[in-house]
C-alpha positions as CSV (number, residue, x, y, z in Angstrom):
1,X,-16.6,6.4,22.0
2,X,-16.1,2.7,21.7
3,X,-13.1,1.4,19.6
4,X,-12.8,-2.3,18.8
5,X,-10.1,-4.0,16.7
6,X,-8.8,-7.3,15.5
7,X,-6.1,-8.7,13.4
8,X,-2.4,-9.5,13.9
9,X,-1.4,-10.1,17.5
10,X,1.6,-12.0,18.6
11,X,4.7,-12.0,20.7
12,X,7.8,-10.4,19.2
13,X,11.1,-11.9,20.5
14,X,13.7,-9.1,19.9
15,X,17.3,-9.9,19.0
16,X,19.6,-6.9,19.1
17,X,22.0,-5.8,17.9
18,X,22.2,-7.9,14.8
19,X,24.6,-7.0,12.1
20,X,22.8,-7.0,8.7
21,X,26.2,-7.0,6.9
22,X,27.6,-10.1,8.7
23,X,28.4,-13.2,6.7
24,X,25.7,-15.3,8.4
25,X,23.0,-12.7,7.6
26,X,24.3,-12.3,4.0
27,X,24.1,-16.1,3.6
28,X,20.4,-16.0,4.3
29,X,19.8,-12.7,2.4
30,X,17.3,-12.5,-0.5
31,X,18.9,-12.4,-3.9
32,X,15.9,-12.3,-6.1
33,X,12.3,-11.1,-5.7
34,X,10.2,-13.8,-4.0
35,X,13.1,-16.2,-3.3
36,X,12.1,-16.3,0.5
37,X,15.4,-15.0,1.9
38,X,15.9,-12.3,4.5
39,X,15.5,-8.7,3.5
40,X,15.8,-5.7,5.9
41,X,12.4,-4.3,6.7
42,X,10.6,-7.3,5.4
43,X,8.9,-10.4,6.8
44,X,9.6,-14.0,5.9
45,X,8.0,-17.2,7.2
46,X,10.3,-19.5,9.2
47,X,9.3,-22.5,7.0
48,X,10.2,-20.6,3.9
49,X,13.6,-19.5,5.3
50,X,14.4,-23.1,6.2
51,X,13.7,-24.2,2.6
52,X,15.7,-21.2,1.2
53,X,18.9,-21.9,3.2
54,X,18.4,-25.7,3.6
55,X,19.0,-25.6,7.3
56,X,16.7,-26.0,10.3
57,X,15.3,-22.6,11.4
58,X,16.7,-22.9,15.0
59,X,20.2,-23.2,13.5
60,X,19.7,-20.3,11.1
61,X,18.5,-18.0,14.0
62,X,21.5,-19.0,16.2
63,X,24.0,-18.2,13.5
64,X,22.5,-14.9,12.5
65,X,22.0,-13.7,16.1
66,X,25.5,-14.8,17.1
67,X,24.0,-17.2,19.6
68,X,22.7,-14.5,21.9
69,X,19.3,-15.0,23.5
70,X,16.4,-12.6,22.8
71,X,17.1,-9.4,24.7
72,X,13.4,-9.0,25.4
73,X,10.0,-10.0,24.3
74,X,7.1,-7.7,23.6
75,X,3.6,-7.7,22.4
76,X,3.5,-7.1,18.7
77,X,1.3,-7.0,15.6
78,X,-0.3,-4.2,13.6
79,X,-3.7,-4.6,15.3
80,X,-2.9,-4.9,19.0
81,X,0.0,-2.4,19.0
82,X,-2.1,0.3,17.3
83,X,-5.0,-0.3,19.8
84,X,-2.6,-0.3,22.7
85,X,-1.6,3.3,21.8
86,X,-5.2,4.3,21.6
87,X,-6.0,2.8,25.0
88,X,-3.0,4.6,26.6
89,X,-4.1,7.9,25.1
90,X,-7.6,7.6,26.5
91,X,-6.9,6.4,30.0
92,X,-9.1,8.2,32.5
93,X,-11.5,9.3,29.7
94,X,-14.9,7.9,28.6
95,X,-13.5,6.3,25.4
96,X,-13.2,2.5,25.6
97,X,-10.8,0.4,23.7
98,X,-11.1,-3.4,23.3
99,X,-9.0,-5.9,21.4
100,X,-10.3,-9.2,19.9
101,X,-7.7,-11.8,19.1
102,X,-6.4,-15.4,19.6
103,X,-3.6,-17.3,21.2
104,X,-2.4,-20.9,21.4
105,X,-2.1,-23.2,24.4
106,X,1.7,-22.9,24.7
107,X,3.9,-20.8,27.0
108,X,4.0,-18.0,24.4
109,X,0.2,-17.8,24.7
110,X,0.6,-17.1,28.5
111,X,3.2,-14.4,27.8
112,X,0.7,-12.8,25.4
113,X,-2.0,-12.8,28.0
114,X,0.3,-11.3,30.6
115,X,1.4,-8.6,28.1
116,X,-2.2,-7.7,27.4
117,X,-3.0,-7.5,31.1
118,X,-0.4,-4.7,31.4
119,X,-2.3,-2.5,29.0
120,X,-5.3,-0.3,29.8
121,X,-7.8,-2.1,27.5
122,X,-11.4,-2.2,28.5
123,X,-11.1,-6.0,28.4
124,X,-9.9,-8.3,25.7
125,X,-11.4,-11.3,24.1
126,X,-9.0,-14.1,23.1
127,X,-9.9,-17.3,21.4
128,X,-7.8,-20.1,22.8
129,X,-6.9,-22.9,20.4
130,X,-4.7,-25.9,20.8
131,X,-1.4,-25.3,19.1
132,X,1.4,-22.6,19.0
133,X,0.8,-18.9,19.5
134,X,1.8,-16.7,16.6
135,X,5.3,-15.3,17.2
136,X,7.9,-13.2,15.3
137,X,11.6,-13.2,15.8
138,X,12.7,-9.6,15.2
139,X,16.3,-9.1,14.2
140,X,17.2,-5.4,14.8
141,X,20.3,-3.6,13.5
142,X,20.2,-0.1,15.0
143,X,23.1,1.1,12.8
144,X,21.4,0.2,9.5
145,X,20.4,2.9,7.0
146,X,22.9,5.5,8.3
147,X,21.9,5.1,12.0
148,X,18.1,5.2,11.4
149,X,18.0,1.5,12.2
150,X,16.0,-1.3,10.6
151,X,14.6,-4.7,11.4
152,X,13.8,-8.0,9.8
153,X,10.9,-10.2,10.8
154,X,10.8,-14.0,10.8
155,X,7.3,-15.1,11.4
156,X,5.9,-18.4,12.8
157,X,2.1,-18.1,12.3
158,X,0.9,-21.0,14.6
159,X,-2.8,-21.0,15.2
160,X,-3.3,-17.5,13.7
161,X,-3.9,-19.3,10.4
162,X,-6.9,-21.0,12.0
163,X,-8.9,-17.9,13.0
164,X,-12.1,-17.5,11.0
165,X,-14.4,-14.5,10.3
166,X,-17.5,-16.3,11.8
167,X,-15.6,-16.4,15.2
168,X,-16.0,-12.7,15.5
169,X,-19.3,-12.5,17.3
170,X,-21.9,-9.7,17.8
171,X,-20.1,-7.9,20.6
172,X,-17.1,-7.2,18.3
173,X,-19.4,-5.2,16.0
174,X,-20.9,-3.1,18.8
175,X,-18.6,-0.1,18.4
176,X,-18.3,3.3,16.9
177,X,-14.9,2.6,15.3
178,X,-13.8,-0.9,14.2
179,X,-10.2,-1.4,13.1
180,X,-8.6,-4.3,11.2
181,X,-4.8,-4.5,11.4
182,X,-2.4,-6.7,9.5
183,X,-5.0,-9.2,8.4
184,X,-2.7,-10.5,5.6
185,X,-1.0,-12.5,8.4
186,X,-4.3,-14.2,9.2
187,X,-5.4,-15.6,5.8
188,X,-9.0,-16.5,6.7
189,X,-9.7,-13.1,8.1
190,X,-8.0,-11.4,5.2
191,X,-10.1,-13.3,2.6
192,X,-13.2,-12.5,4.6
193,X,-12.4,-8.9,5.1
194,X,-15.0,-7.5,2.7
195,X,-17.9,-9.1,4.5
196,X,-16.5,-8.1,7.9
197,X,-16.2,-4.5,6.8
198,X,-19.8,-4.5,5.4
199,X,-21.1,-5.9,8.7
200,X,-19.3,-3.2,10.6
201,X,-20.7,-0.6,8.3
202,X,-24.2,-2.1,8.7
203,X,-23.8,-1.4,12.5
204,X,-22.9,2.2,11.6
205,X,-19.3,1.8,12.6
206,X,-16.4,3.7,11.1
207,X,-14.0,1.2,9.5
208,X,-10.2,1.6,9.5
209,X,-7.8,-0.9,7.8
210,X,-4.1,-0.9,8.5
211,X,-2.2,-3.0,6.0
212,X,0.9,-5.1,6.5
213,X,3.3,-6.5,3.9
214,X,1.4,-9.4,2.2
215,X,4.3,-11.9,2.1
216,X,2.0,-14.8,1.2
217,X,0.7,-13.1,-1.9
218,X,4.2,-12.0,-2.9
219,X,5.5,-15.6,-2.4
220,X,2.7,-17.3,-4.3
221,X,2.1,-14.6,-7.0
222,X,5.4,-12.7,-7.3
223,X,5.1,-9.3,-8.9
224,X,1.3,-9.4,-9.1
225,X,-1.2,-7.1,-7.5
226,X,-2.2,-8.0,-4.0
227,X,-5.9,-8.6,-3.2
228,X,-7.8,-7.0,-0.3
229,X,-10.7,-9.4,0.4
230,X,-11.2,-12.6,-1.5
231,X,-12.5,-10.8,-4.6
232,X,-10.4,-7.6,-4.1
233,X,-13.6,-5.7,-3.4
234,X,-13.1,-4.4,0.2
235,X,-12.4,-0.8,-0.7
236,X,-15.9,0.8,-0.8
237,X,-16.5,-0.4,2.8
238,X,-13.2,1.2,4.1
239,X,-13.5,4.7,5.7
240,X,-9.7,5.0,6.3
241,X,-6.9,2.9,4.7
242,X,-3.4,3.2,6.2
243,X,-0.3,1.7,4.5
244,X,3.3,2.2,3.8
245,X,4.7,2.9,0.3
246,X,5.3,-0.7,-0.6
247,X,2.1,-2.0,0.8
248,X,0.2,0.7,-1.0
249,X,1.8,0.4,-4.4
250,X,1.6,-3.4,-4.4
251,X,-2.0,-3.5,-3.1
252,X,-3.1,-0.9,-5.7
253,X,-1.0,-2.3,-8.5
254,X,0.4,1.2,-9.1
255,X,4.0,2.3,-9.6
256,X,4.0,5.4,-7.4
257,X,2.6,6.4,-4.0
258,X,0.6,9.2,-5.7
259,X,-1.0,6.9,-8.2
260,X,-1.8,4.4,-5.4
261,X,-3.6,7.1,-3.4
262,X,-5.7,8.1,-6.4
263,X,-6.5,4.4,-7.2
264,X,-7.7,3.7,-3.6
265,X,-10.0,6.7,-3.7
266,X,-11.3,5.8,-7.1
267,X,-12.3,2.4,-5.7
268,X,-14.5,4.0,-3.1
269,X,-12.1,4.2,-0.1
270,X,-13.0,7.2,2.0
271,X,-9.5,8.4,2.9
272,X,-6.0,7.1,2.4
273,X,-2.9,7.7,4.5
274,X,0.5,6.5,3.2
275,X,3.8,6.5,5.1
276,X,7.3,6.3,3.9
277,X,9.5,5.6,7.0
278,X,11.7,8.7,7.5
279,X,10.1,10.4,4.5
280,X,6.9,12.6,4.4
281,X,3.5,11.1,5.0
282,X,0.9,11.5,2.2
283,X,-2.8,11.7,2.7
284,X,-6.0,12.4,0.8
285,X,-9.8,12.0,1.3
286,X,-12.8,11.8,-1.0
287,X,-16.3,11.1,0.4
288,X,-16.5,9.8,3.9
289,X,-15.9,10.8,7.5
290,X,-13.3,13.4,6.6
291,X,-13.8,16.6,4.7
292,X,-12.5,16.3,1.1
293,X,-8.7,16.6,1.0
294,X,-6.5,16.8,-2.0
295,X,-3.3,14.7,-1.9
296,X,-1.0,16.5,0.5
297,X,2.0,15.6,2.7
298,X,3.5,16.3,6.1
299,X,7.2,15.8,7.1
300,X,8.3,13.6,10.0
301,X,8.9,15.1,13.4
302,X,12.3,16.8,13.5
303,X,12.3,17.0,17.3
304,X,12.2,13.2,17.6
305,X,15.1,12.7,15.1
306,X,17.1,15.3,16.9
307,X,16.5,13.6,20.3
308,X,17.6,10.3,18.9
309,X,20.8,11.7,17.5
310,X,21.7,13.5,20.8
311,X,20.7,10.8,23.4
312,X,21.9,7.2,23.0
313,X,19.4,5.9,25.5
314,X,16.6,6.9,23.1
315,X,17.9,4.9,20.2
316,X,15.6,1.9,20.1
317,X,14.5,0.6,16.7
318,X,11.7,1.1,14.2
319,X,9.7,-1.9,15.2
320,X,6.0,-0.7,15.6
321,X,6.5,2.8,14.2
322,X,3.8,2.2,11.6
323,X,1.5,0.5,14.1
324,X,1.8,3.4,16.5
325,X,1.1,5.7,13.6
326,X,-2.1,3.8,12.9
327,X,-3.0,4.1,16.6
328,X,-2.5,7.8,16.4
329,X,-4.9,8.0,13.5
330,X,-7.5,5.9,15.4
331,X,-7.2,8.1,18.5
332,X,-7.5,11.3,16.4
333,X,-10.6,10.0,14.7
334,X,-12.2,9.2,18.0
335,X,-11.4,12.6,19.4
336,X,-12.7,14.4,16.4
337,X,-15.9,12.3,16.2
338,X,-16.7,13.2,19.8
339,X,-17.2,16.8,18.8
340,X,-17.7,17.0,15.0
341,X,-20.1,15.3,12.6
342,X,-19.0,12.7,10.0
343,X,-18.0,14.3,6.8
344,X,-16.3,17.3,8.5
345,X,-13.3,15.7,10.2
346,X,-9.9,17.1,9.4
347,X,-7.5,14.6,7.9
348,X,-4.4,16.7,8.1
349,X,-5.1,17.4,11.8
350,X,-5.5,13.6,12.4
351,X,-2.1,12.9,10.8
352,X,-0.2,15.3,13.2
353,X,-0.5,13.3,16.4
354,X,-0.1,10.1,14.4
355,X,3.3,11.2,13.0
356,X,4.5,12.0,16.5
357,X,3.3,8.7,17.9
358,X,5.0,6.8,15.1
359,X,8.3,8.6,15.6
360,X,8.1,8.1,19.4
361,X,8.1,4.4,18.9
362,X,11.8,4.7,17.7
363,X,12.7,5.4,21.3
364,X,12.1,1.8,22.5
365,X,12.9,-1.7,21.4
366,X,9.5,-3.1,20.3
367,X,6.3,-1.5,19.4
368,X,4.6,-1.2,22.8
369,X,5.6,1.4,25.4
370,X,4.6,0.0,28.8
371,X,3.7,2.8,31.1
372,X,4.9,3.0,34.7
373,X,1.8,5.2,35.6
374,X,-1.4,6.1,33.8
375,X,-0.9,8.9,31.3
376,X,2.9,8.5,31.2
377,X,3.0,8.1,27.4
378,X,0.7,11.2,26.9
379,X,3.1,13.1,29.1
380,X,6.2,12.1,27.1
381,X,4.5,12.8,23.8
382,X,3.3,16.3,24.8
383,X,6.6,18.3,24.2
384,X,7.2,16.5,20.9
385,X,3.6,17.4,19.8
386,X,4.3,21.1,20.8
387,X,7.6,21.1,18.9
388,X,6.1,19.4,15.8
389,X,3.3,22.0,15.6
390,X,6.0,24.7,15.8
391,X,7.9,22.9,13.0
392,X,4.8,23.0,10.8
393,X,4.4,26.7,11.5
């Protein structure tokens, strides 16, 4: 099984702990929808934050972080993080995972290349362009939301805004599964998503789309429905759509997660999987690679929550939880497709390892778990998988 993916890939610079109740954070905090201030769990662009608080971004970051340097940097982005999980799950097996992305010509670009080299991809293809590599400064408050933790993202897009659909050449489409993650942070790819999906489908590939909060749309058209594809017509070419509650309701233009799921299926999407952080995951399928599935839900993994509450060394942050969840879905699809025909795959069964993978990301700062030996992540996930299946009865 060959899995290819593209979309958001960057370096996350992690600042932790940051107090989201501090005076400096509150001074930059959003007070009205679309005002471009900071909001826990949300992304803002550095240039917008500068305009909002009327100070240079470097000074804003210094004040909010208390002047501490980044505690670490990590590979980030909904596309590459989800694919990294898939690659780690399939080490030593015949499945091959490859990432297609871009980087700038700066030092951050070299950090990105080094980070990719530490992961078991079957090669990666990076477009190198003059300019700055996309980066995100991640402010993490582990005590936020009653100890569940939360993060705020400040994004500097760099050359990611200059990556175009036509730059994805023929080898990208030579795969059984093709995933697009977080394309809202790469405007040209996002607007060209419909044609990219159709091209993947023409090559008989299964298509998976993992959404990200579309801050550009929210900034430019506050309160309006977000588009997926230039003409908002990407849905019939999507086999599996993954989103969180806000991404789903704003993209569908519906008030509830249930209504959003029904809307996506009515547009021709094959299956939809919607997360809610620490709340249950909802999923449904119509026609497509999965057997029909009425809207249902599964709880989060209690064993992971219990481990975090008992062991302080396992209290990371929620960065990358949704991305690892998407990776769990991709891996489950690949596993099921290796032994079952399309149209018969089990959506509920695909969500089970994804929920464990998403929860496991809370044990680390940053979305990517770097293994010390091949198969380490699989080994760590195994007891939580066993416990979660017992939880589900």
